C-alpha positions as CSV (number, residue, x, y, z in Angstrom):
1,M,46.3,11.5,8.9
2,M,45.4,8.6,11.0
3,Q,41.9,9.8,12.2
4,E,41.6,11.0,8.5
5,E,42.2,7.3,7.1
6,Q,39.9,6.4,10.0
7,M,37.1,8.7,8.6
8,S,37.6,7.5,5.4
9,V,37.6,3.9,6.3
10,T,34.4,4.1,8.3
11,T,32.8,6.7,4.9
12,N,33.4,3.3,3.1
13,H,31.8,1.1,5.3
14,A,28.6,3.4,5.8
15,R,28.6,3.4,1.7
16,L,29.0,-0.3,1.5
17,R,26.2,-1.2,4.5
18,K,23.7,1.7,2.4
19,Y,24.4,-0.3,-1.0
20,F,24.2,-3.9,0.5
21,A,20.8,-2.8,1.9
22,R,20.0,-1.7,-1.8
23,L,21.0,-4.4,-3.7
24,F,20.0,-7.3,-0.9
25,P,15.8,-6.9,-1.5
26,V,17.0,-7.0,-5.5
27,G,19.1,-10.4,-5.2
28,V,16.2,-11.9,-2.6
29,G,13.4,-11.5,-4.7
30,L,15.4,-12.8,-8.0
31,V,16.4,-15.7,-6.0
32,L,13.1,-16.5,-5.1
33,I,11.8,-15.8,-8.5
34,S,14.0,-18.2,-10.4
35,W,12.9,-21.0,-7.8
36,L,8.9,-20.6,-8.8
37,F,10.2,-20.2,-12.4
38,S,12.5,-23.8,-12.3
39,Q,9.1,-25.5,-10.7
40,V,6.7,-24.0,-13.6
41,D,5.5,-26.5,-16.5
42,F,4.7,-24.0,-19.1
43,R,3.0,-25.8,-21.0
44,E,0.0,-26.5,-18.3
45,A,0.5,-22.3,-17.3
46,A,-0.5,-21.6,-21.5
47,R,-3.1,-24.1,-21.0
48,I,-4.3,-22.0,-17.6
49,V,-3.8,-18.7,-19.2
50,R,-6.0,-19.4,-22.7
51,N,-8.8,-20.3,-20.7
52,I,-9.2,-17.4,-18.9
53,P,-12.7,-15.8,-18.8
54,P,-12.3,-11.8,-20.1
55,S,-15.1,-11.5,-17.8
56,L,-13.3,-11.8,-14.4
57,L,-10.6,-9.7,-16.0
58,L,-12.9,-6.9,-16.4
59,A,-14.5,-7.3,-12.9
60,G,-11.2,-7.3,-11.1
61,M,-10.5,-4.2,-13.5
62,G,-13.7,-2.2,-12.1
63,S,-13.2,-3.7,-8.1
64,Y,-9.8,-2.3,-8.1
65,F,-10.4,1.4,-9.8
66,G,-13.5,1.3,-7.6
67,G,-10.9,1.2,-4.7
68,F,-8.9,3.9,-5.9
69,L,-12.4,5.6,-5.9
70,L,-13.1,5.1,-2.7
71,R,-9.1,5.8,-1.7
72,A,-10.1,9.5,-3.9
73,L,-13.3,9.8,-1.1
74,R,-11.2,9.5,1.2
75,F,-8.8,11.9,0.9
76,R,-11.2,14.3,0.2
77,L,-13.1,13.3,3.9
78,L,-9.1,14.0,5.6
79,L,-8.6,17.4,3.8
80,P,-10.1,20.4,5.5
81,Q,-10.3,21.9,2.0
82,Q,-13.4,20.6,-0.2
83,I,-11.2,19.4,-3.0
84,P,-13.4,17.8,-6.1
85,L,-13.0,14.8,-7.1
86,R,-12.2,15.5,-10.2
87,H,-8.6,16.3,-9.3
88,L,-8.0,14.1,-6.4
89,V,-9.2,10.6,-8.4
90,P,-6.1,11.3,-11.1
91,I,-4.0,12.3,-8.1
92,V,-4.8,9.3,-5.9
93,L,-3.9,6.9,-9.5
94,V,-0.7,8.4,-10.1
95,H,0.6,8.1,-6.5
96,Y,-0.3,4.6,-6.2
97,A,1.0,3.5,-9.7
98,A,4.0,5.3,-8.3
99,L,4.1,3.7,-4.8
100,N,3.9,0.4,-6.2
101,I,6.7,0.8,-9.3
102,I,9.3,2.8,-7.2
103,P,11.3,1.2,-4.4
104,A,11.8,2.1,-1.0
105,R,8.3,4.1,-1.0
106,L,9.6,7.4,-2.7
107,G,6.2,6.8,-4.5
108,E,5.0,8.7,-1.7
109,L,6.2,11.8,-2.5
110,S,3.6,12.0,-5.7
111,Y,1.3,12.4,-3.2
112,I,2.6,15.3,-1.7
113,I,3.8,17.3,-4.8
114,L,1.2,16.4,-6.6
115,L,-1.4,18.0,-4.3
116,K,0.5,21.2,-3.7
117,Q,1.0,21.1,-7.3
118,V,-2.9,21.0,-8.5
119,N,-4.7,22.2,-5.2
120,Q,-2.2,24.1,-3.6
121,V,-1.9,21.7,0.0
122,S,0.4,22.3,1.8
123,T,3.2,19.4,2.7
124,G,2.6,19.4,6.1
125,R,-1.5,18.7,5.0
126,S,-0.4,16.0,2.6
127,V,2.3,14.3,4.8
128,S,-0.6,14.2,7.5
129,N,-2.9,12.9,5.1
130,L,-0.8,10.2,3.9
131,L,-0.2,9.1,7.5
132,I,-3.9,9.2,8.9
133,A,-4.9,6.7,6.0
134,R,-2.2,4.3,7.2
135,V,-3.8,4.3,10.1
136,F,-7.0,3.5,8.9
137,D,-5.6,0.9,6.2
138,H,-4.7,-0.8,9.2
139,L,-7.7,-0.9,11.2
140,A,-9.8,-1.7,8.0
141,I,-7.8,-4.9,7.2
142,S,-7.7,-6.1,11.0
143,L,-11.2,-5.5,10.9
144,L,-12.0,-7.5,8.0
145,F,-9.5,-10.2,8.6
146,L,-11.2,-10.9,12.0
147,T,-14.7,-10.6,10.6
148,S,-13.4,-13.3,7.7
149,A,-11.4,-15.5,10.5
150,V,-15.0,-16.2,12.0
151,F,-16.3,-18.3,9.1
152,L,-12.9,-20.4,8.5
153,N,-11.7,-23.6,10.0
154,F,-8.8,-25.1,8.2
155,S,-8.1,-29.2,8.0
156,S,-4.2,-27.8,8.6
157,S,-3.0,-27.3,12.2
158,W,-0.6,-25.3,11.3
159,L,-2.7,-22.8,9.4
160,N,-5.4,-22.5,12.3
161,T,-1.9,-22.0,14.1
162,L,-1.2,-19.5,11.6
163,L,-4.6,-18.1,11.5
164,L,-4.9,-17.6,15.5
165,V,-1.3,-15.8,15.6
166,V,-2.1,-13.1,13.1
167,S,-5.9,-12.4,14.5
168,V,-3.9,-12.3,17.9
169,A,-1.6,-9.8,16.4
170,L,-4.0,-7.8,14.0
171,I,-6.5,-7.5,17.7
172,A,-3.8,-5.7,19.4
173,A,-2.6,-3.9,16.5
174,C,-6.8,-2.5,16.9
175,A,-6.5,-2.0,20.1
176,L,-2.8,-0.1,20.3
177,L,-4.2,2.5,17.3
178,A,-7.7,2.7,18.7
179,L,-6.1,4.2,22.1
180,L,-3.7,6.2,19.5
181,L,-6.8,8.0,18.3
182,A,-8.4,8.4,21.5
183,Y,-5.5,9.6,24.1
184,K,-3.0,11.3,21.6
185,T,-0.5,12.7,22.9
186,R,-0.9,11.0,26.4
187,Y,-0.3,7.8,24.1
188,V,3.5,9.1,23.3
189,G,4.0,9.7,27.0
190,W,3.0,6.3,27.5
191,F,5.2,4.5,24.8
192,H,8.0,6.5,25.5
193,A,7.4,5.3,29.6
194,L,7.0,2.1,28.9
195,I,10.9,2.1,26.4
196,R,12.5,3.2,29.7
197,V,10.8,0.7,31.5
198,L,11.7,-2.2,29.4
199,K,15.3,-0.2,29.0
200,F,14.7,-0.6,25.2
201,E,16.7,3.0,24.7
202,R,19.6,1.4,23.2
203,F,17.5,0.1,19.9
204,Q,17.0,2.3,17.4
205,L,13.6,0.1,15.9
206,A,12.5,1.5,19.4
207,H,13.3,5.6,18.2
208,K,12.1,4.7,15.3
209,I,8.6,3.7,16.3
210,E,8.6,6.3,18.9
211,R,9.6,9.3,15.9
212,E,6.4,7.3,13.9
213,L,3.9,7.8,16.9
214,G,4.3,11.1,17.0
215,E,4.1,12.2,13.8
216,V,0.7,10.2,13.1
217,V,-0.3,12.7,17.0
218,N,0.8,15.6,15.4
219,A,-1.1,14.9,12.4
220,L,-4.2,13.9,13.8
221,L,-4.0,17.5,15.7
222,T,-3.4,18.8,12.6
223,L,-6.2,17.4,10.7
224,R,-8.9,17.4,13.7
225,F,-11.1,14.9,11.9
226,G,-13.5,13.7,14.7
227,A,-16.9,14.3,12.8
228,N,-15.4,12.1,10.2
229,L,-14.3,9.6,11.6
230,F,-17.0,6.7,11.0
231,P,-17.1,7.5,7.7
232,V,-13.6,7.4,7.1
233,L,-13.4,4.1,9.0
234,I,-16.5,2.9,6.2
235,V,-14.7,4.0,3.2
236,S,-11.4,2.5,4.6
237,C,-13.3,-0.8,4.6
238,G,-14.7,-0.2,1.3
239,I,-11.5,0.4,-0.4
240,W,-10.3,-3.0,1.3
241,L,-13.5,-5.0,0.4
242,C,-12.6,-4.0,-3.4
243,I,-9.1,-5.2,-3.1
244,F,-9.9,-8.3,-2.1
245,A,-12.5,-8.6,-4.6
246,T,-9.9,-8.0,-7.1
247,N,-7.7,-10.6,-5.6
248,Y,-10.6,-12.9,-5.6
249,F,-11.7,-12.3,-9.3
250,L,-8.0,-12.4,-10.9
251,L,-7.3,-15.1,-8.6
252,H,-10.2,-17.2,-10.1
253,A,-9.8,-16.1,-13.4
254,F,-6.4,-18.2,-13.2
255,Q,-8.6,-21.3,-11.6
256,V,-8.0,-20.9,-8.1
257,Q,-11.0,-22.2,-6.2
258,L,-10.4,-20.7,-2.6
259,S,-13.7,-19.0,-0.7
260,Y,-13.5,-15.0,-0.7
261,Q,-12.6,-15.4,3.3
262,E,-9.8,-17.5,2.1
263,I,-9.0,-14.7,-0.4
264,V,-8.8,-12.2,2.3
265,F,-7.0,-14.6,4.5
266,T,-3.9,-15.2,1.9
267,S,-3.9,-11.6,1.0
268,T,-3.4,-10.4,4.3
269,C,-0.7,-12.6,5.2
270,I,1.0,-11.6,2.1
271,I,0.2,-7.5,3.0
272,M,1.9,-8.7,6.5
273,M,5.1,-9.9,4.9
274,R,5.3,-6.4,3.2
275,L,6.7,-5.0,6.3
276,L,10.1,-6.8,5.9
277,P,12.8,-5.2,4.3
278,L,13.1,-7.3,1.2
279,Q,11.2,-5.8,-1.3
280,F,12.1,-6.0,-5.0
281,V,9.8,-3.9,-7.8
282,S,6.3,-3.7,-6.9
283,G,6.5,-6.6,-4.4
284,F,7.8,-9.2,-6.9
285,G,9.1,-12.2,-5.3
286,I,8.2,-12.1,-1.7
287,H,4.5,-11.8,-2.7
288,E,4.7,-14.6,-5.7
289,T,6.5,-17.0,-3.1
290,T,4.2,-16.7,-0.1
291,W,1.2,-16.7,-2.3
292,V,1.9,-20.2,-3.2
293,F,2.5,-21.3,0.2
294,L,0.1,-20.5,1.4
295,A,-2.2,-22.2,-1.7
296,E,-0.8,-25.3,-1.1
297,A,-1.6,-25.6,1.7
298,L,-4.9,-24.8,1.3
299,G,-5.5,-27.9,-1.5
300,V,-4.0,-25.7,-4.8
301,P,-2.2,-27.4,-6.8
302,R,1.4,-26.3,-7.5
303,Q,0.9,-25.7,-11.2
304,I,-2.1,-23.5,-10.7
305,A,-0.4,-21.4,-7.9
306,I,2.6,-20.6,-9.4
307,T,0.5,-20.0,-12.8
308,A,-2.0,-17.5,-10.7
309,A,0.8,-16.4,-8.8
310,F,2.7,-14.3,-11.0
311,G,-0.2,-14.0,-13.6
312,S,-2.8,-12.3,-11.0
313,H,-0.1,-10.4,-10.0
314,I,1.3,-9.2,-13.6
315,I,-2.7,-8.2,-14.8
316,A,-2.9,-6.2,-11.2
317,T,0.3,-4.2,-12.3
318,L,-1.0,-3.8,-16.0
319,F,-4.1,-2.6,-14.4
320,L,-1.9,0.3,-12.0
321,L,-0.1,1.1,-15.4
322,C,-2.7,1.7,-17.3
323,F,-4.8,3.6,-14.2
324,G,-1.6,5.5,-13.8
325,L,-1.4,6.5,-17.3
326,Y,-4.6,7.6,-17.1
327,G,-4.1,10.2,-14.4
328,L,-1.1,11.5,-15.8
329,M,-3.1,12.3,-18.9
330,R,-5.9,13.7,-16.5
331,L,-3.5,15.5,-14.5
332,Y,-1.7,17.2,-17.8
333,A,-5.1,18.4,-19.1
334,L,-6.2,19.9,-15.4
335,L,-2.5,22.0,-15.0
336,D,-2.8,23.0,-18.6
337,F,-6.4,24.3,-18.1
338,S,-5.4,25.9,-15.3
339,F,-2.5,27.8,-16.8
340,I,-4.4,29.0,-19.7
341,R,-7.3,30.2,-17.9
342,S,-4.8,32.2,-15.1
343,R,-3.0,34.3,-18.4
344,P,-4.3,36.4,-20.8
345,H,-5.2,34.9,-24.6
346,D,-3.1,37.3,-26.7
347,E,-1.7,40.3,-26.4
348,N,-5.3,42.1,-27.5
349,D,-7.1,40.5,-24.3
350,Q,-4.0,42.4,-22.3
351,D,-4.8,45.3,-24.0
352,R,-8.5,45.4,-23.2
353,L,-7.8,44.3,-19.7
354,H,-5.9,47.4,-19.4
355,D,-8.5,49.7,-21.2
């Protein structure tokens, strides 16, 4: 009886921790959003919104869609079979819409399921695809940030310190990823040896990183895309140039007068904040607070910074929803057409086939 009671108590504690882990990010997001709303002058915000130039919104939408086209091209380069872009583009649109709207990164499953349904690509191939794409995203963001950092020199000492810290962190990340791409299995062995030397075996995070490295290495060995290494990196840089351009156009639509290099800086800082396990739906809360904090430091007035934070994020999410719905319609047409094409049209057709 005592053992059963202890097991029951342990199970209840585990459930409570699980619920807390799920609800805590929601609570943090709601608190941050409420605090930002309390700072808003709604008449000033309405004035800013009324003066939005439609041309900048269209430019933002175009560059955002261009990023998705390049993502589809990158997946085509990574996949072993030549899947047409007219299949990959709607899959990518639905995948990224689900990824940004569904919490806990469950949206990743949409790419795996859709690619298997539409093009019969195995789960292992799809997972490998996503892992390699993530590696190249990190490399592209790092390269673009470091290139932009050359042209940045802030008047604030703490911003220059932040710029230096982020630059050093990204250079270290690039070096580690380059070693991973070059040495693969040996790299995992080195990491395992480092864990033992530093006596980090007791930390779950170290084992989690080791598992993820092993998965990436298996993906690299499975895909064998050596000939496409440089094109994939170039396309990845193009993807993030489009995403940063989207941020640039949308923020300028809300009267934020920052340079492209400063937009790359603030966007990269926000991306790094997303690594924290504090994400509400589509990153609302953390995204806006980080942006307002950095924008004010760069000289953007608070009312404009808060209005731009919410406005640009909402518009980008609406773009994403529109693209996702368009992708769903295209996928429905593809799947319906393939189903009709694969079956006899009527009983007479079936009889003619037997004859």
